[in-house]
C-alpha positions in Angstrom: 87.8 -52.6 0.4 84.8 -53.7 2.2 81.1 -52.4 1.2 78.6 -52.5 3.5 75.4 -53.9 1.8 72.3 -51.9 2.5 69.6 -53.3 4.3 66.0 -53.0 3.2 63.3 -53.1 6.1 61.0 -55.3 3.7 63.1 -58.2 4.3 62.1 -58.1 8.2 58.1 -57.1 8.1 56.4 -59.6 9.8 59.1 -61.4 10.6 60.5 -62.2 14.0 63.8 -59.9 15.0 65.8 -60.1 18.0 67.9 -57.5 20.0 71.2 -56.4 18.0 69.4 -57.2 14.3 69.9 -54.0 12.0 66.3 -53.6 10.5 67.2 -50.6 8.3 70.4 -49.1 6.9 69.7 -45.0 6.7 72.5 -44.4 4.8 70.3 -45.9 1.7 67.2 -43.4 2.3 67.3 -40.1 0.5 65.1 -37.4 1.4 62.9 -39.7 3.7 62.0 -39.5 7.4 60.6 -42.2 9.4 59.2 -42.7 13.0 60.6 -45.2 15.1 58.1 -46.8 17.7 58.9 -49.0 20.6 61.9 -52.0 20.3 63.6 -50.2 17.6 66.7 -47.2 18.0 68.7 -45.2 16.1 72.8 -45.9 16.2 74.4 -43.8 13.8 72.9 -44.9 10.0 71.7 -47.9 11.6 68.2 -48.9 12.8 68.5 -52.0 15.3 66.5 -54.1 17.3 66.1 -53.5 21.3 63.5 -56.2 22.0 62.5 -59.5 20.4 59.0 -59.3 18.4 57.6 -58.8 15.0 58.5 -55.9 13.3 56.1 -53.7 12.2 54.8 -51.1 9.6 52.2 -48.6 9.4 51.7 -45.8 6.9 53.1 -43.7 5.9 56.3 -43.9 7.8 56.6 -45.8 11.2 58.2 -48.9 12.2 57.9 -50.4 15.8 58.6 -54.1 16.9 55.3 -56.3 17.9 55.6 -58.2 21.2 53.4 -59.3 24.1 54.5 -57.9 27.9 53.1 -57.4 30.8 54.9 -54.2 31.4 54.6 -51.4 29.0 57.0 -49.2 27.9 55.6 -45.7 27.0 56.0 -44.4 23.1 55.2 -41.5 21.7 51.4 -41.1 20.4 50.4 -44.5 21.9 46.4 -44.1 23.0 46.7 -45.7 26.7 44.3 -46.0 29.6 45.3 -44.2 33.2 44.7 -44.4 36.9 45.4 -41.3 38.7 47.7 -41.7 41.5 47.6 -38.4 43.0 47.3 -34.7 41.8 49.1 -31.7 42.1 49.1 -27.7 41.6 49.9 -27.8 37.9 50.0 -31.9 37.3 48.2 -35.1 37.5 50.2 -38.1 38.5 48.9 -41.2 36.7 50.0 -44.9 36.5 50.0 -46.4 33.0 52.2 -49.3 33.8 55.2 -47.8 33.0 58.5 -48.2 34.9 57.7 -44.6 36.1 54.7 -42.4 36.9 53.1 -40.2 34.1 52.1 -36.8 34.6 49.0 -34.9 33.1 49.5 -31.0 33.0 46.1 -29.6 34.0 46.3 -27.5 31.3 46.6 -30.6 28.4 42.9 -30.3 27.7 40.8 -28.7 25.1 40.6 -25.4 26.0 42.5 -26.1 29.1 43.0 -22.9 31.1 43.5 -22.0 35.1 39.7 -21.3 35.3 38.5 -24.6 34.5 40.8 -26.8 35.8 39.5 -30.6 36.0 39.1 -32.3 39.0 39.8 -36.0 39.3 39.4 -38.2 42.1 42.6 -40.6 43.2 41.5 -44.0 41.3 39.7 -42.0 38.8 40.2 -43.9 34.8 41.2 -41.7 31.9 41.7 -42.1 28.4 44.9 -40.2 27.6 47.6 -39.6 24.8 51.3 -40.1 25.7 53.1 -37.0 24.3 56.5 -37.1 25.5 58.6 -40.4 26.4 62.4 -40.5 26.9 64.3 -42.5 28.8 65.0 -42.2 32.5 62.0 -39.4 32.8 58.6 -39.6 33.5 56.0 -40.2 30.2 53.6 -36.7 29.9 50.4 -37.2 28.8 47.5 -35.1 27.3 43.7 -35.7 26.8 43.8 -34.5 23.3 44.8 -35.1 19.9 47.5 -33.9 17.8 45.0 -30.5 16.3 44.1 -29.7 20.5 40.7 -31.6 20.4 39.4 -34.0 23.0 38.3 -36.3 20.8 37.6 -39.5 22.8 40.1 -38.6 25.5 38.9 -38.0 28.8 37.5 -39.8 31.9 35.9 -43.0 31.7 32.9 -43.2 33.9 31.1 -46.4 35.0 32.2 -49.4 33.6 34.8 -52.3 33.9 38.8 -52.2 33.7 40.7 -55.2 33.3 44.5 -55.7 32.2 45.6 -58.1 29.3 49.2 -58.2 27.1 50.6 -55.3 25.3 49.9 -58.1 22.8 46.7 -58.8 23.0 45.9 -55.0 23.1 47.1 -54.3 19.4 45.2 -57.1 18.3 41.9 -55.8 19.5 42.9 -52.3 18.0 43.5 -54.2 14.6 42.0 -53.3 11.3 39.7 -55.3 9.7 37.7 -55.3 13.3 39.2 -58.3 15.5 37.0 -61.2 15.3 35.9 -61.9 18.8 34.8 -57.8 19.2 33.0 -58.5 15.8 31.1 -61.7 17.4 30.1 -59.9 20.6 29.2 -57.0 19.1 26.3 -59.4 16.9 25.2 -60.1 20.5 25.7 -57.6 23.1 25.3 -53.9 23.5 28.6 -52.6 24.9 31.4 -49.9 24.4 35.1 -50.6 24.3 37.9 -48.6 24.7 41.4 -50.6 24.6 45.0 -48.5 26.1 48.5 -49.7 24.3 49.2 -50.5 27.9 47.3 -53.6 28.1 44.2 -52.1 29.7 40.7 -52.7 28.5 37.5 -50.8 29.6 34.3 -51.9 29.1 30.9 -49.9 29.5 27.4 -51.7 28.9 24.9 -50.0 27.1 21.2 -49.1 28.6 18.1 -50.7 27.5 17.2 -47.9 25.4 19.8 -48.4 22.7 18.6 -51.8 22.2 18.5 -52.3 18.2 16.8 -55.9 17.3 18.5 -57.6 14.2 21.2 -54.8 13.3 24.7 -54.6 14.5 27.5 -51.6 13.9 31.2 -52.0 14.9 32.8 -48.2 14.6 36.5 -48.6 14.5 39.3 -45.9 15.6 43.0 -46.4 16.3 41.8 -46.1 19.7 38.5 -47.2 20.7 35.8 -49.4 19.3 32.0 -49.3 19.7 29.7 -52.4 19.4 25.9 -52.6 19.8 23.3 -54.6 19.1 21.2 -55.8 22.1 21.4 -54.7 25.9 23.5 -56.6 28.1 24.0 -55.1 31.7 24.2 -58.2 34.2 27.3 -59.2 36.4 27.7 -62.5 34.3 27.7 -60.6 31.0 30.5 -58.4 32.2 32.3 -61.7 33.2 31.6 -63.2 29.9 32.6 -60.3 27.7 36.4 -59.7 29.8 37.2 -63.7 29.5 36.4 -64.0 25.8 38.9 -60.6 25.3 41.4 -62.2 27.7 41.2 -65.6 26.4 41.3 -64.6 22.5 44.8 -63.8 22.4 46.2 -66.9 21.0 43.3 -68.4 19.0 42.7 -67.9 15.3 39.7 -65.8 14.4 37.1 -69.0 13.9 38.6 -70.5 17.3 37.5 -67.0 18.7 34.0 -67.0 17.1 33.1 -70.1 18.5 34.4 -69.5 21.8 32.2 -67.0 21.5 29.1 -68.2 20.9 29.8 -71.2 23.8 30.1 -68.7 26.3 26.9 -66.4 25.1 24.8 -69.5 25.8 25.7 -69.6 29.2 24.2 -66.3 29.9 21.0 -66.8 27.9 
């Protein structure tokens, strides 16, 4: 009689997987709940891979396949940068670089009611959370966290937005702080919001926030703030965006060297 060998996810963690690989056997789990991110699907008692990449895990129980793509595939609980393309009576239509336009209900804001519906112009940049992402359906967004608070979600004013690969976005949000952001934060004063859909927004702080000989990096699952000295010139915007976009395939040391050479050009 043929017996089915159980599959342990530890065997595949941080290793390259390809479509068709079975990375987990649910029949071997008892009283455990897992969450599946992008690139994985459930086939009866097996969890199989849908796209090539590295299998990743985050506590307490989420698995996903990390890969670098230009096109974003929406996944629940992803924090993304969206551009308003239209507004309806009940929803804002938002482009999140996915296969379909997402919708943001007008009440999906902290304390949202019919009396205080926000107004966004076409082209407005929003920091939002994906709450529903089913195949064949338009993704649903929200401007609140899981507890219903606004947190850092909402309209992003001013600043400069540019696009990257989804792999670079995840690298920028990694912990400890990504070396390129740490190196830039020691010399420049700016705020950055990173969306898992491959969009990055950078806003430079005003001179009165200048701090001499001191830098701080605040990290969260969706945004990073770096501050030291003022930086607001167009050349600085170009340097920061280029440094971030060129860092994807560089080691930590290479990223630091690159930042030092780029900053010398604007001094």
